[in-house]
VMD Tcl script that draws the C-alpha trace (Angstrom):
set ca {
  {94.58 -13.97 -56.15}
  {95.91 -15.71 -52.84}
  {95.08 -13.49 -49.73}
  {97.93 -12.92 -47.09}
  {97.24 -13.84 -43.65}
  {99.82 -13.04 -40.87}
  {99.67 -13.20 -37.11}
  {102.57 -11.83 -35.38}
  {103.58 -10.03 -32.13}
  {105.31 -7.09 -33.78}
  {103.50 -4.04 -35.02}
  {103.01 -3.52 -38.85}
  {103.45 -0.54 -41.22}
  {100.19 0.27 -43.07}
  {101.95 2.06 -45.97}
  {104.36 -0.54 -46.55}
  {101.70 -3.13 -46.76}
  {99.55 -1.19 -49.18}
  {102.79 -0.56 -51.21}
  {103.58 -4.43 -51.31}
  {100.33 -5.25 -52.39}
  {100.09 -2.69 -55.05}
  {103.54 -2.76 -56.44}
  {103.60 -3.13 -60.08}
  {99.76 -3.78 -60.35}
  {97.92 -1.51 -62.96}
  {94.75 -3.77 -62.49}
  {93.92 -2.16 -59.11}
  {91.68 0.93 -59.07}
  {90.77 0.90 -55.22}
  {92.45 0.07 -52.03}
  {90.53 0.05 -48.88}
  {92.39 -0.28 -45.79}
  {91.27 -0.61 -41.89}
  {93.56 -0.48 -39.02}
  {92.01 -1.55 -35.61}
  {93.69 0.25 -32.35}
  {93.61 -0.63 -28.67}
  {91.44 1.52 -26.75}
  {92.15 2.58 -23.11}
  {88.23 1.88 -22.06}
  {88.07 5.34 -20.53}
  {91.40 5.03 -18.95}
  {91.10 1.82 -16.94}
  {93.01 -0.36 -19.42}
  {96.92 -0.67 -19.37}
  {97.12 -3.40 -22.01}
  {95.02 -6.08 -23.85}
  {96.16 -9.64 -24.05}
  {95.70 -11.43 -27.09}
  {96.23 -15.26 -27.25}
  {95.50 -17.43 -30.38}
  {96.21 -21.24 -31.21}
  {99.08 -20.73 -33.98}
  {98.45 -22.56 -37.20}
  {94.70 -22.96 -36.41}
  {93.95 -19.16 -36.13}
  {95.99 -18.50 -39.65}
  {94.31 -21.39 -41.36}
  {90.80 -20.15 -40.03}
  {91.52 -16.58 -40.99}
  {92.76 -17.66 -44.49}
  {89.51 -19.63 -44.91}
  {87.46 -16.64 -44.42}
  {89.58 -14.46 -46.61}
  {89.39 -17.09 -49.27}
  {85.70 -16.53 -49.00}
  {85.98 -12.89 -49.31}
  {87.79 -13.33 -52.45}
  {85.31 -15.67 -53.85}
  {82.54 -13.22 -52.96}
  {83.87 -10.13 -54.76}
  {86.37 -9.54 -57.57}
  {89.40 -8.51 -55.33}
  {92.99 -8.34 -56.68}
  {94.37 -8.34 -53.29}
  {93.76 -9.03 -49.77}
  {95.77 -8.64 -46.55}
  {95.05 -9.36 -42.96}
  {97.36 -8.84 -40.26}
  {96.27 -9.53 -36.69}
  {98.66 -9.19 -33.64}
  {99.10 -11.11 -30.53}
  {100.58 -10.41 -27.12}
  {100.11 -7.47 -24.92}
  {98.80 -4.58 -26.84}
  {99.03 -1.18 -25.22}
  {96.22 1.55 -25.71}
  {96.86 3.42 -28.78}
  {98.71 0.44 -30.43}
  {97.52 -1.10 -33.62}
  {95.99 -4.86 -33.26}
  {94.59 -5.42 -36.61}
  {94.91 -4.45 -40.35}
  {92.70 -5.58 -43.42}
  {93.74 -4.16 -46.86}
  {91.69 -5.23 -49.92}
  {92.27 -4.18 -53.48}
  {90.12 -4.51 -56.25}
  {89.38 -2.56 -59.80}
  {86.37 -0.74 -58.17}
  {85.90 0.52 -54.82}
  {82.62 -1.31 -53.78}
  {84.20 -4.55 -54.11}
  {87.25 -3.15 -51.98}
  {84.87 -1.72 -49.40}
  {82.74 -4.81 -48.85}
  {85.52 -7.25 -48.99}
  {87.50 -5.53 -46.34}
  {84.23 -5.02 -44.38}
  {83.26 -8.84 -44.54}
  {86.87 -9.63 -43.37}
  {86.86 -7.14 -40.49}
  {83.39 -8.09 -39.34}
  {84.61 -11.81 -39.14}
  {87.98 -10.82 -37.32}
  {85.95 -8.69 -34.70}
  {83.34 -11.30 -34.13}
  {84.83 -14.97 -34.78}
  {88.40 -14.92 -35.44}
  {89.86 -17.33 -32.80}
  {91.38 -15.17 -30.47}
  {91.09 -14.63 -26.94}
  {91.26 -11.20 -25.21}
  {91.88 -10.38 -21.71}
  {92.03 -7.15 -20.00}
  {95.14 -5.84 -17.93}
  {93.98 -2.84 -15.92}
  {95.96 0.15 -14.81}
  {95.58 -0.71 -11.13}
  {97.62 -3.56 -11.74}
  {94.88 -6.41 -11.63}
  {94.36 -8.64 -14.45}
  {90.66 -8.47 -15.64}
  {88.35 -10.98 -17.19}
  {88.53 -12.54 -20.75}
  {86.58 -10.16 -22.78}
  {83.40 -11.68 -24.46}
  {82.33 -10.98 -28.06}
  {79.70 -7.88 -28.37}
  {76.26 -8.47 -29.48}
  {76.68 -5.75 -32.07}
  {80.08 -7.25 -33.47}
  {77.94 -10.73 -33.89}
  {75.05 -8.70 -35.62}
  {77.47 -6.96 -38.00}
  {79.26 -10.45 -38.98}
  {75.48 -12.11 -39.24}
  {74.49 -9.70 -41.64}
  {77.05 -11.46 -44.35}
  {75.28 -14.88 -44.03}
}
mol new
graphics top color blue
foreach p $ca { graphics top sphere $p radius 0.5 }
foreach p [lrange $ca 0 end-1] q [lrange $ca 1 end] { graphics top cylinder $p $q radius 0.2 }
display resetview
């Protein structure tokens, strides 16, 4: 099983991604998906700007996705992360994990999502509704703690 990793500006279709992963497969008994959306942070956020180093970010996410595939008996794994200006309510990230059994799919998806949230090589900057550009967003301690539990 080779994980699929894409970093793209355009939105994604969750149903289409799951259909592509499961097409003509009879060994899949469970599919777990997680889609992360941009919050408005209490009405103050107009958009979240996401930047990355092309090539490096894909390689690093693929490395972690391959680690997930080695830790759990996954039959498919997809990670899509968007970049650019993302408005509140829009999708930012998708993780889809497939396996013969649900526990592996849940844990594989959660492992990869915890990594993406805490350590993926993306930089996030807030664009506020008052027209100002805010600060670069630091990782939250809770996100770091979630990723650490897999060590």
